[in-house]
C-alpha positions as CSV (number, residue, x, y, z in Angstrom):
1,M,118.2,119.6,76.1
2,T,120.4,118.3,78.8
3,Q,121.1,114.6,79.2
4,P,118.8,113.1,82.0
5,T,120.8,111.3,84.7
6,V,120.0,108.2,86.7
7,C,121.9,107.5,90.0
8,F,122.1,103.9,91.1
9,L,122.4,103.7,94.9
10,C,123.5,101.0,97.2
11,T,125.2,100.9,100.5
12,G,129.0,100.9,99.8
13,N,128.9,101.7,96.0
14,A,131.0,98.6,95.6
15,A,128.8,95.9,94.1
16,R,125.1,96.4,93.2
17,S,125.2,100.1,92.2
18,V,128.4,99.5,90.3
19,M,127.0,96.6,88.3
20,A,123.7,98.3,87.7
21,R,125.3,101.5,86.6
22,A,127.6,99.8,84.1
23,M,124.8,97.7,82.7
24,F,122.6,100.8,82.3
25,A,125.3,102.9,80.7
26,D,126.0,100.1,78.2
27,R,122.3,99.8,77.2
28,A,121.2,103.4,77.5
29,P,124.1,105.6,76.2
30,D,121.8,108.6,75.7
31,W,121.2,108.7,79.5
32,G,123.7,109.8,82.1
33,A,124.5,107.1,84.7
34,V,126.2,107.6,88.0
35,G,126.5,105.5,91.1
36,A,126.8,106.2,94.8
37,G,126.4,104.7,98.2
38,T,124.8,105.6,101.5
39,L,127.7,104.5,103.7
40,V,130.9,104.7,101.6
41,I,134.6,104.7,102.1
42,E,135.5,107.2,99.3
43,G,137.7,106.3,96.4
44,L,137.9,102.5,96.6
45,P,138.0,100.4,93.5
46,M,135.4,97.7,93.1
47,S,136.2,94.2,94.4
48,Q,137.5,91.5,92.2
49,R,134.2,89.6,92.6
50,T,132.3,92.6,91.3
51,R,134.8,92.9,88.4
52,N,134.4,89.2,87.6
53,A,130.6,89.4,87.7
54,L,130.7,92.4,85.3
55,A,133.1,90.6,83.0
56,G,130.7,87.7,82.9
57,H,128.3,90.2,81.1
58,G,131.0,91.6,78.8
59,L,131.3,94.8,80.9
60,S,134.1,96.5,82.8
61,D,134.5,99.8,84.7
62,P,138.2,100.0,85.4
63,D,138.0,103.7,86.5
64,H,135.3,103.1,89.2
65,R,136.0,104.5,92.6
66,S,133.4,104.4,95.4
67,R,131.5,107.6,96.0
68,Q,129.3,108.8,98.9
69,F,125.9,110.1,97.9
70,G,125.8,113.8,98.6
71,A,124.5,117.2,97.7
72,S,126.1,117.0,94.3
73,H,123.7,114.2,93.4
74,E,120.6,116.2,94.2
75,K,120.2,117.3,90.6
76,V,119.8,113.8,89.2
77,D,116.5,113.0,87.5
78,L,116.0,109.6,89.2
79,V,117.6,107.8,92.1
80,V,117.4,104.0,91.7
81,A,117.9,102.3,95.0
82,M,118.8,98.7,95.6
83,E,116.8,98.1,98.8
84,P,114.1,99.7,100.9
85,S,116.6,101.1,103.5
86,H,118.3,103.1,100.7
87,V,114.9,104.8,99.9
88,G,114.4,105.5,103.6
89,W,118.0,107.0,103.8
90,I,117.2,109.3,100.9
91,R,113.9,110.4,102.4
92,R,115.7,111.3,105.7
93,N,119.0,112.8,104.4
94,H,117.9,114.3,101.0
95,P,114.2,114.9,101.2
96,V,114.3,117.0,98.1
97,L,114.8,113.7,96.2
98,A,112.1,111.7,97.9
99,G,109.7,112.1,94.9
100,R,112.5,111.0,92.5
101,T,113.7,107.9,94.4
102,A,112.4,104.4,94.2
103,S,113.8,100.8,94.3
104,L,114.9,99.3,91.1
105,V,112.3,96.5,91.6
106,R,109.4,99.0,92.1
107,L,110.4,101.0,89.0
108,V,110.5,97.8,86.9
109,R,107.0,97.0,88.1
110,D,105.4,100.4,88.2
111,L,107.1,103.0,86.0
112,P,104.8,103.8,83.0
113,T,106.7,103.1,79.8
114,G,108.2,106.0,77.8
115,D,105.3,107.3,75.8
116,A,104.4,110.9,75.1
117,K,105.0,111.9,78.7
118,D,108.4,112.8,79.8
119,L,110.2,111.1,82.7
120,K,109.4,113.8,85.2
121,D,105.7,113.4,84.6
122,R,105.9,109.6,84.8
123,I,107.8,109.8,88.1
124,T,105.4,112.3,89.5
125,E,102.4,110.0,88.8
126,L,104.0,107.3,91.0
127,C,103.9,109.6,94.2
128,L,107.2,108.0,95.3
129,A,107.6,110.3,98.4
130,E,104.5,108.7,99.9
131,V,104.7,105.1,98.8
132,E,105.4,102.5,101.4
133,V,108.6,100.6,100.7
134,T,108.7,97.0,101.7
135,E,111.0,93.9,101.7
136,W,110.0,92.6,98.3
137,E,111.9,95.6,96.7
138,E,115.3,94.4,97.7
139,V,118.1,93.3,95.3
140,V,120.1,91.1,97.7
141,D,123.6,92.4,98.5
142,P,126.3,89.9,97.6
143,A,128.8,91.8,99.8
144,S,130.1,89.0,102.0
145,G,129.4,86.2,99.6
146,N,131.5,84.2,97.2
147,Q,131.8,84.7,93.4
148,S,128.6,82.8,92.7
149,D,126.7,85.3,94.9
150,F,128.1,88.2,92.9
151,D,127.3,86.4,89.6
152,A,123.7,85.7,90.8
153,C,123.3,89.4,91.7
154,A,124.7,90.4,88.3
155,A,122.2,88.2,86.6
156,T,119.4,89.6,88.6
157,L,120.5,93.2,87.9
158,D,121.0,92.4,84.2
159,H,117.4,91.3,83.9
160,L,116.0,94.3,86.0
161,V,118.2,96.9,84.3
162,G,117.1,95.6,80.9
163,I,113.4,96.2,81.9
164,L,114.2,99.6,83.3
165,V,115.8,100.7,80.1
166,E,112.7,99.6,78.2
167,R,110.4,101.4,80.6
168,L,112.5,104.6,80.5
169,G,112.5,104.6,76.7
170,P,114.6,107.0,74.6
171,V,115.7,110.4,75.9
172,R,113.1,113.0,74.8
């Protein structure tokens, strides 16, 4: 069996997706975890504020470099978006993934927990390609904020990623 992979998606792959990916990888080592953005300057390290926010949760990712979402990501099992516009971007630019893309907030609320059904079946039941995505699904971007904004975002992501890991369950 191949390791299922989750892609965490934000705009610049510099804050939200970086923190969520690191938190997920720490809590779900049997799952693959990658990050990407919808509008990225390739190869940049995370900001010091992102680094500090991760350190506040006992995490680091010193090798992180920003990465644009592209065709190489189309084989992931699940795309976890940080806001509604990212879901829309996937639907427009990578429609093959529309049925495997949802906001983190929606997945935390709606993904059936890992029982006898595998992830593909649980995602299919959500009809993600047709679901209307709205403002309540956003994890606020701390991009132009100060350290306390990044720390608040990290706390939100820590909570949400913890629930996502529980809902995904162990790799089957």
